[in-house]
C-alpha positions as CSV (number, residue, x, y, z in Angstrom):
1,M,14.4,-0.5,3.7
2,L,14.6,-3.5,1.4
3,S,12.0,-5.6,3.8
4,R,8.5,-5.5,3.7
5,P,7.3,-3.0,5.8
6,E,4.9,-5.2,7.8
7,T,7.5,-7.6,8.8
8,L,9.7,-5.1,10.6
9,T,9.5,-5.2,14.4
10,E,8.6,-2.3,15.8
11,P,12.0,-0.8,17.0
12,E,13.2,-1.7,13.1
13,Q,10.1,1.1,12.2
14,L,11.0,3.4,14.0
15,Q,14.6,3.1,13.7
16,L,14.0,3.1,9.8
17,K,11.5,6.2,10.1
18,T,14.6,8.1,12.2
19,V,17.1,7.6,9.7
20,R,14.4,8.3,6.6
21,T,13.4,11.6,8.4
22,Q,17.3,12.6,8.6
23,C,18.2,11.8,5.2
24,P,15.9,12.9,2.4
25,E,17.6,11.0,-0.2
26,L,17.4,7.9,1.6
27,D,13.8,8.6,2.2
28,A,13.2,9.0,-1.4
29,L,15.0,6.0,-2.2
30,T,13.1,3.7,0.3
31,R,9.7,5.2,-1.6
32,H,10.9,4.2,-5.1
33,V,12.5,0.8,-4.0
34,R,8.9,-0.1,-2.6
35,S,6.9,1.6,-5.2
36,F,8.9,-1.0,-7.7
37,A,8.5,-3.8,-5.4
38,T,5.0,-3.6,-5.3
39,M,4.8,-3.3,-9.4
40,L,6.7,-6.3,-9.4
41,T,4.8,-8.2,-6.9
42,D,1.6,-7.1,-8.0
43,R,2.1,-7.3,-11.7
44,Q,1.3,-3.5,-12.1
45,G,3.5,-2.9,-15.0
46,E,0.9,-0.3,-16.3
47,R,2.5,1.9,-13.2
48,L,6.2,1.9,-14.8
49,P,6.2,5.2,-16.7
50,A,4.7,7.2,-13.9
51,W,7.5,5.1,-11.6
52,L,10.1,6.4,-14.0
53,D,9.2,10.2,-14.1
54,A,8.7,10.0,-10.3
55,V,12.7,8.6,-9.8
56,R,13.6,11.4,-12.8
57,Q,12.5,13.8,-10.4
58,D,14.8,13.1,-7.5
59,D,18.3,14.1,-7.3
60,L,19.3,10.3,-7.3
61,P,21.9,9.4,-9.8
62,S,21.9,5.9,-9.3
63,L,18.1,5.6,-9.5
64,H,18.9,7.7,-12.7
65,T,21.0,5.3,-14.6
66,L,18.3,2.5,-13.7
67,A,15.3,4.8,-15.0
68,A,17.8,5.1,-18.3
69,D,18.3,1.8,-18.6
70,I,14.4,0.6,-18.3
71,G,13.5,3.3,-20.9
72,R,15.7,1.9,-23.3
73,D,13.5,-1.3,-23.5
74,I,10.3,0.0,-21.4
75,D,8.0,-3.0,-23.6
76,A,9.7,-5.4,-22.3
77,V,10.3,-4.2,-18.7
78,T,6.5,-3.4,-18.7
79,A,5.5,-6.8,-20.0
80,G,8.0,-8.7,-17.5
81,L,6.3,-6.5,-14.8
82,T,2.5,-7.2,-16.0
83,L,2.4,-10.8,-17.5
84,P,2.1,-14.0,-15.5
85,W,4.8,-15.6,-17.9
86,S,8.2,-16.6,-16.3
87,S,11.3,-18.3,-17.8
88,G,12.3,-19.1,-14.5
89,A,11.8,-22.9,-14.7
90,V,13.7,-23.0,-18.3
91,E,16.6,-21.1,-16.7
92,G,16.6,-23.4,-13.7
93,H,16.9,-26.4,-15.7
94,V,19.8,-24.7,-17.9
95,N,21.6,-24.0,-15.0
96,R,21.3,-27.3,-13.5
97,I,22.7,-28.6,-17.1
98,K,25.5,-26.6,-16.8
99,M,26.2,-27.5,-13.3
100,L,25.8,-31.4,-14.4
101,S,27.9,-30.9,-17.0
102,S,30.7,-29.2,-15.2
103,S,31.0,-31.5,-12.4
104,R,31.4,-34.4,-15.4
105,G,34.5,-32.4,-16.5
106,H,32.6,-31.4,-19.8
107,R,33.6,-28.0,-21.3
108,S,32.0,-26.0,-23.7
109,P,33.6,-26.4,-27.6
110,R,36.3,-23.8,-28.1
111,P,36.0,-21.8,-31.5
112,S,38.7,-23.2,-34.1
113,Q,41.6,-20.9,-34.5
114,N,42.5,-21.6,-37.7
115,R,39.0,-20.9,-39.4
116,T,39.1,-19.2,-42.9
């Protein structure tokens, strides 16, 4: 379900098709996950409102929670799904610095307990 369909072997495709046929909820979930993955990898953030509407129409409480959370900041999520910029490199450097600092025994300063 989380793999790209074209990477599945023929037996895996058949098994997934059988499971999806027998479980409508799993079929709907698979469609929504794959659709979101396409939006993410192809930078199609403009499709997000339609995706949210489709999710809300199915009886999938976990995805309803996700849709509600996304809806709280839809502009930021749309930008993240559309724009080519990424903070991944910065986050990688921050994590590397944290790792180096912790490996040397440095700790973040603790807030003073005696503040007035």
